[in-house]
LUMMAR-443475 format. One record per residue (C-alpha): residue in three letters; x, y, z. Coordinates in steps of 0.001 Angstrom, whole numbers, padded with zeros to 6 digits. Each point is the difference from the previous one (the first is absolute). Layout:
N
<atom res="ALA" c1="X" c2="Y" c3="Z"/>
...
//
This chain:
342
<atom res="MET" c1="056410" c2="028833" c3="058101"/>
<atom res="THR" c1="-003231" c2="-001986" c3="-000006"/>
<atom res="GLU" c1="-000412" c2="-003334" c3="-001719"/>
<atom res="SER" c1="-001226" c2="000397" c3="-003587"/>
<atom res="SER" c1="-002787" c2="-001915" c3="-001764"/>
<atom res="LEU" c1="-001325" c2="-000203" c3="-003502"/>
<atom res="VAL" c1="-003428" c2="001141" c3="-001080"/>
<atom res="LEU" c1="-001614" c2="-001215" c3="-003250"/>
<atom res="VAL" c1="-002829" c2="001919" c3="-001687"/>
<atom res="ALA" c1="-002084" c2="-001210" c3="-003008"/>
<atom res="ASN" c1="-000915" c2="002711" c3="-002478"/>
<atom res="SER" c1="-002823" c2="-001569" c3="-001946"/>
<atom res="GLY" c1="-000284" c2="002989" c3="-002383"/>
<atom res="ASP" c1="003668" c2="-000351" c3="-001134"/>
<atom res="GLY" c1="000206" c2="-003783" c3="000260"/>
<atom res="SER" c1="002905" c2="000258" c3="002400"/>
<atom res="ILE" c1="001269" c2="-000638" c3="003499"/>
<atom res="SER" c1="002040" c2="002649" c3="001756"/>
<atom res="THR" c1="002607" c2="-001081" c3="002623"/>
<atom res="PHE" c1="000836" c2="002407" c3="002848"/>
<atom res="ARG" c1="002398" c2="-000149" c3="002865"/>
<atom res="LEU" c1="-001289" c2="001264" c3="003358"/>
<atom res="GLU" c1="002889" c2="001172" c3="002145"/>
<atom res="ASP" c1="000207" c2="002691" c3="002780"/>
<atom res="GLY" c1="-003612" c2="001004" c3="-000607"/>
<atom res="ARG" c1="000521" c2="000771" c3="-003734"/>
<atom res="LEU" c1="-001039" c2="-001915" c3="-003125"/>
<atom res="ASP" c1="002369" c2="-000249" c3="-002930"/>
<atom res="ARG" c1="-001129" c2="-001508" c3="-003267"/>
<atom res="LEU" c1="002556" c2="-002516" c3="-001153"/>
<atom res="ALA" c1="-001587" c2="-001411" c3="-003197"/>
<atom res="VAL" c1="-003159" c2="-000293" c3="-002124"/>
<atom res="THR" c1="-000603" c2="-003380" c3="-001642"/>
<atom res="ASP" c1="-002188" c2="000316" c3="-003139"/>
<atom res="GLY" c1="-001842" c2="-002516" c3="-002131"/>
<atom res="LEU" c1="-002551" c2="-001023" c3="002634"/>
<atom res="ASP" c1="-003227" c2="000767" c3="-001791"/>
<atom res="GLY" c1="-002752" c2="001099" c3="002393"/>
<atom res="CYS" c1="001855" c2="-001311" c3="003043"/>
<atom res="SER" c1="-002224" c2="000579" c3="003072"/>
<atom res="THR" c1="000999" c2="-002798" c3="002425"/>
<atom res="PHE" c1="003129" c2="-001792" c3="000927"/>
<atom res="ALA" c1="001265" c2="-002281" c3="002778"/>
<atom res="ILE" c1="003492" c2="000002" c3="001331"/>
<atom res="ASP" c1="002183" c2="-002997" c3="001171"/>
<atom res="ALA" c1="002586" c2="002006" c3="001940"/>
<atom res="ALA" c1="001958" c2="-003094" c3="001002"/>
<atom res="ARG" c1="000650" c2="-000797" c3="-003679"/>
<atom res="ASP" c1="-000075" c2="003564" c3="-001403"/>
<atom res="LEU" c1="-002875" c2="-000898" c3="-002343"/>
<atom res="VAL" c1="-003023" c2="002052" c3="-001064"/>
<atom res="TYR" c1="-003163" c2="-001526" c3="-001498"/>
<atom res="ALA" c1="-001878" c2="002645" c3="-001983"/>
<atom res="GLY" c1="-003403" c2="-000178" c3="-001530"/>
<atom res="VAL" c1="-000091" c2="001482" c3="-003448"/>
<atom res="LYS" c1="-002669" c2="000627" c3="-002615"/>
<atom res="GLY" c1="000005" c2="-000779" c3="-003771"/>
<atom res="THR" c1="-001203" c2="-002662" c3="-002302"/>
<atom res="PRO" c1="000323" c2="-002233" c3="001873"/>
<atom res="ALA" c1="000557" c2="001473" c3="003463"/>
<atom res="GLY" c1="002581" c2="-001702" c3="002191"/>
<atom res="ILE" c1="002248" c2="-000203" c3="002999"/>
<atom res="LEU" c1="003641" c2="001009" c3="-000468"/>
<atom res="THR" c1="002822" c2="-001113" c3="002309"/>
<atom res="LEU" c1="002604" c2="002715" c3="000392"/>
<atom res="ALA" c1="003386" c2="-000182" c3="001731"/>
<atom res="LEU" c1="000719" c2="002963" c3="002253"/>
<atom res="ASP" c1="003440" c2="001479" c3="000212"/>
<atom res="ARG" c1="000071" c2="001711" c3="003460"/>
<atom res="GLU" c1="002930" c2="002279" c3="-000861"/>
<atom res="SER" c1="-001325" c2="001431" c3="-003383"/>
<atom res="GLY" c1="-003651" c2="-000513" c3="000606"/>
<atom res="ARG" c1="-000404" c2="-001580" c3="-003394"/>
<atom res="LEU" c1="-002430" c2="-002815" c3="-000672"/>
<atom res="THR" c1="000903" c2="-002602" c3="-002621"/>
<atom res="PRO" c1="-002550" c2="-002325" c3="-001578"/>
<atom res="LYS" c1="000573" c2="-003692" c3="000678"/>
<atom res="SER" c1="-003184" c2="-001846" c3="-001011"/>
<atom res="ARG" c1="-003769" c2="000544" c3="-000796"/>
<atom res="LEU" c1="-003181" c2="-001851" c3="000557"/>
<atom res="ASP" c1="-002792" c2="000916" c3="-002503"/>
<atom res="LEU" c1="-003547" c2="000502" c3="001288"/>
<atom res="PRO" c1="-002420" c2="-000257" c3="-002897"/>
<atom res="ASP" c1="-003025" c2="000492" c3="002192"/>
<atom res="GLY" c1="000947" c2="003394" c3="001375"/>
<atom res="GLY" c1="002689" c2="001724" c3="002075"/>
<atom res="MET" c1="000486" c2="000079" c3="003719"/>
<atom res="ASN" c1="-001096" c2="002856" c3="002294"/>
<atom res="TYR" c1="001790" c2="-001489" c3="003019"/>
<atom res="LEU" c1="002945" c2="-002316" c3="000452"/>
<atom res="ALA" c1="001217" c2="-001555" c3="003315"/>
<atom res="LEU" c1="002706" c2="-002493" c3="000703"/>
<atom res="THR" c1="-000240" c2="-002811" c3="002454"/>
<atom res="PRO" c1="002304" c2="000407" c3="002991"/>
<atom res="ASP" c1="002701" c2="-002331" c3="-001326"/>
<atom res="GLY" c1="-000077" c2="001601" c3="-003458"/>
<atom res="GLY" c1="-000897" c2="-003311" c3="-001579"/>
<atom res="GLY" c1="-003502" c2="001080" c3="-001132"/>
<atom res="LEU" c1="-001722" c2="002985" c3="-001549"/>
<atom res="LEU" c1="-003675" c2="000938" c3="000520"/>
<atom res="GLY" c1="-001798" c2="002302" c3="-002341"/>
<atom res="ALA" c1="-003401" c2="001749" c3="-000248"/>
<atom res="SER" c1="-001442" c2="001271" c3="-003307"/>
<atom res="TYR" c1="-002631" c2="002742" c3="000135"/>
<atom res="GLY" c1="-000809" c2="000092" c3="-003610"/>
<atom res="GLY" c1="000244" c2="-003699" c3="-000528"/>
<atom res="GLY" c1="-001862" c2="-000889" c3="003114"/>
<atom res="TYR" c1="002311" c2="-002775" c3="001029"/>
<atom res="GLY" c1="002659" c2="-000865" c3="002567"/>
<atom res="ILE" c1="003005" c2="-002280" c3="-000425"/>
<atom res="SER" c1="002726" c2="-001760" c3="001974"/>
<atom res="CYS" c1="003244" c2="-000829" c3="-001774"/>
<atom res="PRO" c1="003285" c2="-001772" c3="000868"/>
<atom res="VAL" c1="003239" c2="001982" c3="-000156"/>
<atom res="SER" c1="003325" c2="-001682" c3="-000706"/>
<atom res="ASP" c1="003225" c2="001911" c3="-000244"/>
<atom res="GLY" c1="-002013" c2="003166" c3="-000777"/>
<atom res="THR" c1="-002030" c2="-001648" c3="-002754"/>
<atom res="VAL" c1="-003780" c2="000163" c3="000577"/>
<atom res="GLY" c1="-001681" c2="-003243" c3="-001133"/>
<atom res="GLU" c1="-003447" c2="-000520" c3="-001428"/>
<atom res="PRO" c1="-002810" c2="000386" c3="002541"/>
<atom res="VAL" c1="-000757" c2="-003179" c3="001981"/>
<atom res="SER" c1="-003291" c2="001448" c3="001440"/>
<atom res="ARG" c1="-002531" c2="002471" c3="-001294"/>
<atom res="ILE" c1="-003031" c2="001600" c3="001672"/>
<atom res="GLU" c1="-002599" c2="002284" c3="-001474"/>
<atom res="PHE" c1="-001847" c2="002893" c3="001555"/>
<atom res="PRO" c1="-001027" c2="003368" c3="-001517"/>
<atom res="ASN" c1="002516" c2="002783" c3="000234"/>
<atom res="LEU" c1="002618" c2="-001630" c3="002214"/>
<atom res="HIS" c1="002170" c2="002704" c3="001346"/>
<atom res="SER" c1="002624" c2="-001425" c3="002362"/>
<atom res="VAL" c1="001432" c2="-003085" c3="001601"/>
<atom res="LEU" c1="002329" c2="-000854" c3="002924"/>
<atom res="PRO" c1="001273" c2="-003167" c3="001596"/>
<atom res="SER" c1="000194" c2="-000571" c3="003687"/>
<atom res="ALA" c1="003443" c2="000340" c3="001626"/>
<atom res="ASP" c1="000346" c2="-003756" c3="000305"/>
<atom res="GLY" c1="-000924" c2="-000482" c3="-003650"/>
<atom res="ARG" c1="-002885" c2="-002427" c3="000810"/>
<atom res="PHE" c1="-002827" c2="002314" c3="-001082"/>
<atom res="ALA" c1="-000869" c2="002552" c3="-002658"/>
<atom res="TYR" c1="-002673" c2="002728" c3="000000"/>
<atom res="PHE" c1="-001424" c2="001607" c3="-003210"/>
<atom res="VAL" c1="-002127" c2="003172" c3="000005"/>
<atom res="SER" c1="-002823" c2="000320" c3="-002507"/>
<atom res="LEU" c1="-001219" c2="003585" c3="-000408"/>
<atom res="GLY" c1="-002824" c2="-001059" c3="-002377"/>
<atom res="ALA" c1="-001444" c2="-002678" c3="002297"/>
<atom res="ASP" c1="000668" c2="001875" c3="003294"/>
<atom res="VAL" c1="001803" c2="-003098" c3="001472"/>
<atom res="VAL" c1="003287" c2="-001202" c3="001363"/>
<atom res="ALA" c1="000733" c2="-003525" c3="-001336"/>
<atom res="GLN" c1="002017" c2="-002250" c3="002236"/>
<atom res="TYR" c1="002122" c2="-003061" c3="-000896"/>
<atom res="THR" c1="002547" c2="-002410" c3="001239"/>
<atom res="LEU" c1="003251" c2="000159" c3="-001934"/>
<atom res="ALA" c1="001682" c2="-003395" c3="-000424"/>
<atom res="ASP" c1="003750" c2="-000692" c3="-000304"/>
<atom res="ASP" c1="-000603" c2="-000311" c3="-003769"/>
<atom res="LEU" c1="-001802" c2="003355" c3="000107"/>
<atom res="ARG" c1="-003415" c2="-001387" c3="-000800"/>
<atom res="LEU" c1="-002925" c2="001938" c3="001438"/>
<atom res="SER" c1="-002778" c2="-001775" c3="001894"/>
<atom res="PRO" c1="-003006" c2="001940" c3="001287"/>
<atom res="LEU" c1="-000727" c2="000240" c3="003676"/>
<atom res="GLU" c1="-003495" c2="-000561" c3="001248"/>
<atom res="PRO" c1="-001516" c2="002434" c3="-000710"/>
<atom res="GLU" c1="002004" c2="001068" c3="-003046"/>
<atom res="THR" c1="-000901" c2="003655" c3="000386"/>
<atom res="VAL" c1="-000586" c2="002512" c3="002835"/>
<atom res="ALA" c1="-002256" c2="002942" c3="-000806"/>
<atom res="ALA" c1="000866" c2="003689" c3="000010"/>
<atom res="PRO" c1="-002799" c2="002555" c3="000381"/>
<atom res="ALA" c1="-002137" c2="000102" c3="-003157"/>
<atom res="GLY" c1="001204" c2="002595" c3="-002431"/>
<atom res="SER" c1="003096" c2="000858" c3="002000"/>
<atom res="GLY" c1="002448" c2="-001093" c3="-002710"/>
<atom res="PRO" c1="002750" c2="-001807" c3="001933"/>
<atom res="ARG" c1="003406" c2="000725" c3="-001646"/>
<atom res="HIS" c1="003226" c2="-000531" c3="001903"/>
<atom res="LEU" c1="000864" c2="-002134" c3="003108"/>
<atom res="VAL" c1="002682" c2="-000370" c3="002562"/>
<atom res="LEU" c1="000722" c2="-002574" c3="002757"/>
<atom res="ASN" c1="001237" c2="001169" c3="003398"/>
<atom res="GLU" c1="003257" c2="-001278" c3="001469"/>
<atom res="ALA" c1="-001734" c2="-002327" c3="002392"/>
<atom res="GLN" c1="-001903" c2="-001491" c3="-002944"/>
<atom res="ASP" c1="-003296" c2="-000011" c3="001972"/>
<atom res="ALA" c1="-001593" c2="002803" c3="-002012"/>
<atom res="VAL" c1="-000470" c2="001039" c3="-003623"/>
<atom res="TYR" c1="-000848" c2="003597" c3="-000936"/>
<atom res="VAL" c1="-001616" c2="000984" c3="-003338"/>
<atom res="LEU" c1="-000318" c2="003460" c3="-001452"/>
<atom res="THR" c1="-003226" c2="000594" c3="-001939"/>
<atom res="GLU" c1="000030" c2="002147" c3="-003174"/>
<atom res="PHE" c1="-003684" c2="001183" c3="-000067"/>
<atom res="SER" c1="-000714" c2="000551" c3="003730"/>
<atom res="GLY" c1="003469" c2="000992" c3="001078"/>
<atom res="GLU" c1="000218" c2="-002221" c3="003062"/>
<atom res="VAL" c1="002508" c2="-002343" c3="001552"/>
<atom res="LEU" c1="-001733" c2="-003291" c3="000756"/>
<atom res="HIS" c1="001386" c2="-002079" c3="002905"/>
<atom res="TYR" c1="-000203" c2="-003823" c3="-000390"/>
<atom res="GLY" c1="001018" c2="-002265" c3="002866"/>
<atom res="ARG" c1="002170" c2="-002949" c3="-001187"/>
<atom res="ASP" c1="000168" c2="-003497" c3="001409"/>
<atom res="GLU" c1="003722" c2="-000758" c3="-000251"/>
<atom res="THR" c1="-000623" c2="-003774" c3="-000127"/>
<atom res="SER" c1="-002853" c2="-000261" c3="-002527"/>
<atom res="GLY" c1="000746" c2="003210" c3="-001856"/>
<atom res="GLU" c1="-003660" c2="001058" c3="000139"/>
<atom res="LEU" c1="-000954" c2="003665" c3="000102"/>
<atom res="THR" c1="-002883" c2="001590" c3="001976"/>
<atom res="LEU" c1="-001068" c2="003648" c3="-000482"/>
<atom res="ARG" c1="000403" c2="001791" c3="003361"/>
<atom res="GLY" c1="-000428" c2="003722" c3="-000745"/>
<atom res="ALA" c1="000878" c2="002997" c3="-002184"/>
<atom res="ALA" c1="001202" c2="003590" c3="000149"/>
<atom res="THR" c1="-000372" c2="002899" c3="-002335"/>
<atom res="ALA" c1="003331" c2="000679" c3="-001885"/>
<atom res="HIS" c1="-000835" c2="003073" c3="-002079"/>
<atom res="ASP" c1="-000268" c2="003597" c3="001009"/>
<atom res="THR" c1="-003735" c2="000476" c3="000757"/>
<atom res="THR" c1="000400" c2="003842" c3="000043"/>
<atom res="ASN" c1="000389" c2="-000174" c3="-003814"/>
<atom res="SER" c1="-003651" c2="-001164" c3="-000399"/>
<atom res="LEU" c1="000854" c2="-002846" c3="-002390"/>
<atom res="GLY" c1="-002893" c2="-002205" c3="-001149"/>
<atom res="HIS" c1="-000087" c2="-003766" c3="000146"/>
<atom res="SER" c1="001291" c2="-001212" c3="-003387"/>
<atom res="VAL" c1="-001542" c2="-002721" c3="-002229"/>
<atom res="PHE" c1="001498" c2="-002325" c3="-002481"/>
<atom res="GLY" c1="000678" c2="001620" c3="-003405"/>
<atom res="ALA" c1="-000467" c2="003567" c3="001204"/>
<atom res="ASP" c1="002616" c2="002721" c3="-000569"/>
<atom res="PRO" c1="000934" c2="000898" c3="003586"/>
<atom res="LEU" c1="001578" c2="003336" c3="-001037"/>
<atom res="ALA" c1="-003068" c2="001122" c3="-002008"/>
<atom res="HIS" c1="-002389" c2="-000847" c3="002880"/>
<atom res="HIS" c1="002324" c2="000844" c3="002932"/>
<atom res="TYR" c1="-000188" c2="-003600" c3="001244"/>
<atom res="ILE" c1="002256" c2="-001914" c3="002350"/>
<atom res="TRP" c1="002890" c2="-001700" c3="-001818"/>
<atom res="GLY" c1="002069" c2="-002097" c3="002493"/>
<atom res="ALA" c1="003257" c2="-001436" c3="-001299"/>
<atom res="ASP" c1="002933" c2="-001329" c3="002054"/>
<atom res="LEU" c1="000508" c2="-001330" c3="003524"/>
<atom res="HIS" c1="003186" c2="-000669" c3="002100"/>
<atom res="PHE" c1="000996" c2="-000488" c3="003544"/>
<atom res="GLY" c1="002229" c2="002461" c3="001753"/>
<atom res="ALA" c1="002747" c2="-001074" c3="002403"/>
<atom res="GLY" c1="-001260" c2="-001784" c3="003124"/>
<atom res="GLY" c1="-003291" c2="-000932" c3="-001630"/>
<atom res="SER" c1="-001939" c2="002718" c3="001871"/>
<atom res="ARG" c1="-000761" c2="002032" c3="-003201"/>
<atom res="LEU" c1="-001471" c2="-000941" c3="-003330"/>
<atom res="TRP" c1="000766" c2="002557" c3="-002592"/>
<atom res="SER" c1="-002445" c2="000281" c3="-002966"/>
<atom res="SER" c1="-000330" c2="002229" c3="-003043"/>
<atom res="GLU" c1="-003122" c2="001541" c3="-001627"/>
<atom res="ARG" c1="000304" c2="001267" c3="-003567"/>
<atom res="THR" c1="-002834" c2="002479" c3="-000537"/>
<atom res="GLU" c1="001298" c2="002453" c3="002604"/>
<atom res="SER" c1="003587" c2="-001427" c3="-000121"/>
<atom res="THR" c1="000378" c2="-000713" c3="003659"/>
<atom res="LEU" c1="001942" c2="-002270" c3="002303"/>
<atom res="GLY" c1="-001257" c2="-000867" c3="003474"/>
<atom res="ALA" c1="000948" c2="-002408" c3="002820"/>
<atom res="VAL" c1="-002722" c2="-002221" c3="001372"/>
<atom res="ALA" c1="000733" c2="-000959" c3="003637"/>
<atom res="VAL" c1="000253" c2="-003664" c3="000906"/>
<atom res="ALA" c1="-000661" c2="-000873" c3="003661"/>
<atom res="ASP" c1="001536" c2="-002882" c3="001897"/>
<atom res="ASP" c1="-003029" c2="-002074" c3="-000654"/>
<atom res="GLY" c1="000206" c2="000579" c3="-003712"/>
<atom res="SER" c1="-002913" c2="002340" c3="-000180"/>
<atom res="VAL" c1="000399" c2="003101" c3="-002214"/>
<atom res="SER" c1="-001032" c2="003658" c3="000302"/>
<atom res="ALA" c1="-000063" c2="002860" c3="-002544"/>
<atom res="PRO" c1="002986" c2="002274" c3="-000553"/>
<atom res="GLU" c1="000140" c2="003209" c3="001959"/>
<atom res="HIS" c1="001447" c2="002048" c3="-002896"/>
<atom res="PHE" c1="001096" c2="-000356" c3="-003615"/>
<atom res="THR" c1="002894" c2="001072" c3="-002243"/>
<atom res="VAL" c1="-000568" c2="001296" c3="-003556"/>
<atom res="THR" c1="002525" c2="-001709" c3="-002210"/>
<atom res="GLU" c1="000850" c2="-000756" c3="-003650"/>
<atom res="PRO" c1="-003090" c2="000276" c3="-002218"/>
<atom res="GLN" c1="-001963" c2="-003277" c3="-000256"/>
<atom res="PRO" c1="002235" c2="-002027" c3="002356"/>
<atom res="ARG" c1="-000601" c2="-003596" c3="-001194"/>
<atom res="GLY" c1="003165" c2="-001316" c3="001671"/>
<atom res="PHE" c1="002307" c2="000685" c3="002892"/>
<atom res="ALA" c1="002311" c2="-001910" c3="002394"/>
<atom res="LEU" c1="001634" c2="000363" c3="003356"/>
<atom res="SER" c1="003592" c2="-000789" c3="000819"/>
<atom res="PRO" c1="000606" c2="-003177" c3="001984"/>
<atom res="ASP" c1="000809" c2="002037" c3="003123"/>
<atom res="GLY" c1="-003156" c2="002106" c3="-000509"/>
<atom res="ALA" c1="001997" c2="003238" c3="000013"/>
<atom res="HIS" c1="-000793" c2="001024" c3="-003599"/>
<atom res="LEU" c1="-002932" c2="-000120" c3="-002469"/>
<atom res="VAL" c1="000338" c2="000373" c3="-003755"/>
<atom res="ALA" c1="-003240" c2="000785" c3="-001957"/>
<atom res="ALA" c1="-000589" c2="000035" c3="-003674"/>
<atom res="GLY" c1="-002867" c2="001649" c3="-001993"/>
<atom res="GLU" c1="-001546" c2="-001180" c3="-003257"/>
<atom res="LEU" c1="-000418" c2="003699" c3="-001157"/>
<atom res="SER" c1="003501" c2="001042" c3="001104"/>
<atom res="THR" c1="003532" c2="-000697" c3="-001250"/>
<atom res="THR" c1="001553" c2="000242" c3="003430"/>
<atom res="VAL" c1="000023" c2="-001986" c3="003172"/>
<atom res="SER" c1="-000130" c2="001521" c3="003487"/>
<atom res="LEU" c1="002275" c2="-001040" c3="002826"/>
<atom res="TYR" c1="-001344" c2="000504" c3="003524"/>
<atom res="ALA" c1="001332" c2="-000442" c3="003502"/>
<atom res="VAL" c1="-002547" c2="-001881" c3="002107"/>
<atom res="HIS" c1="-000788" c2="001420" c3="003431"/>
<atom res="ASP" c1="-002486" c2="-002414" c3="001585"/>
<atom res="ASP" c1="-003129" c2="000871" c3="-002098"/>
<atom res="ASP" c1="001326" c2="003153" c3="-001544"/>
<atom res="LEU" c1="002154" c2="000457" c3="-003159"/>
<atom res="GLU" c1="002729" c2="002595" c3="-000582"/>
<atom res="LEU" c1="000778" c2="000618" c3="-003685"/>
<atom res="LEU" c1="003792" c2="-000261" c3="-000568"/>
<atom res="GLN" c1="000417" c2="-000096" c3="-003749"/>
<atom res="GLN" c1="-001722" c2="-000455" c3="-003363"/>
<atom res="VAL" c1="001933" c2="-001834" c3="-002732"/>
<atom res="GLU" c1="-000651" c2="-000645" c3="-003643"/>
<atom res="THR" c1="-001024" c2="-003578" c3="-000901"/>
<atom res="GLY" c1="-002188" c2="-000262" c3="-003191"/>
<atom res="ARG" c1="-003579" c2="000093" c3="-001305"/>
<atom res="GLY" c1="-002793" c2="-001914" c3="001646"/>
<atom res="ALA" c1="001934" c2="-001055" c3="003104"/>
<atom res="ASN" c1="-002116" c2="-002500" c3="001875"/>
<atom res="TRP" c1="001979" c2="-002603" c3="001915"/>
<atom res="VAL" c1="002692" c2="000498" c3="002670"/>
<atom res="ARG" c1="002035" c2="-002601" c3="001829"/>
<atom res="PHE" c1="003143" c2="000072" c3="002241"/>
<atom res="VAL" c1="002656" c2="-002638" c3="-000608"/>
//
């Protein structure tokens, strides 16, 4: 028998999170936790079995939930209200003592202390239009925020008290009109990769591990060019115009593949990452759940779980290098858009 792991999926349309167990190449839904209005992002502290979920409402907020690994249930513990708008992305610092957030609608980013699962009031706040994601470096000394509206990656030092201080320069440009959306850091921490929503590219930034500064090195197309998708623009309906609609980005095992999703044609593809960090376009694509806003790969890279905003199921795949083998589709809920392994 293979080792089992848990998979959490946010169902924004139902205001819920589904908990699955992945074992022997099969997904089994253990529980569905309701009462999470509009939940579309969460961060997991696996060491403490805590989940920090962004929820909508008046006001929006961040809920701390305790995870029971046997039943899969999530139990509310505490809440931080966010009167200026909800989070589109949440990320924990490596030690679990801080939480970073990016608000697309509110146009602001925050850093908050976390004590015994309780998220404290923000100690720092930055403002850029349509902030879409944020991640800390592996050593917890730096933080990077992606602004889709300004076409930049903003870079900061992250102090022990979680205060953000801008590097010089504070921002690094993405191509004009590309719409940078989600980012990942490689294992060596000498590169940052950003998926763009409007141009459907993976941008490669070199990273100075001492100063934390980023430098744009190159890019690769991440969408299926045979679908003749047009370059999107802010405010356009990508489905109505058949525009590119990039969404999520994750490393596969070994760091040689960067998987990305595109929502208009509902595809998943693996960008190749060379030893020098450069990227090249996928050789083929897999059609997956309709409008795949979120997906995730298992820690060993053997499986991928994809969710679709226009579907009530998730798809489980076996990963074979840059190819996907569909193993199972399982019911989750409406508006599924965020997937994470525990």
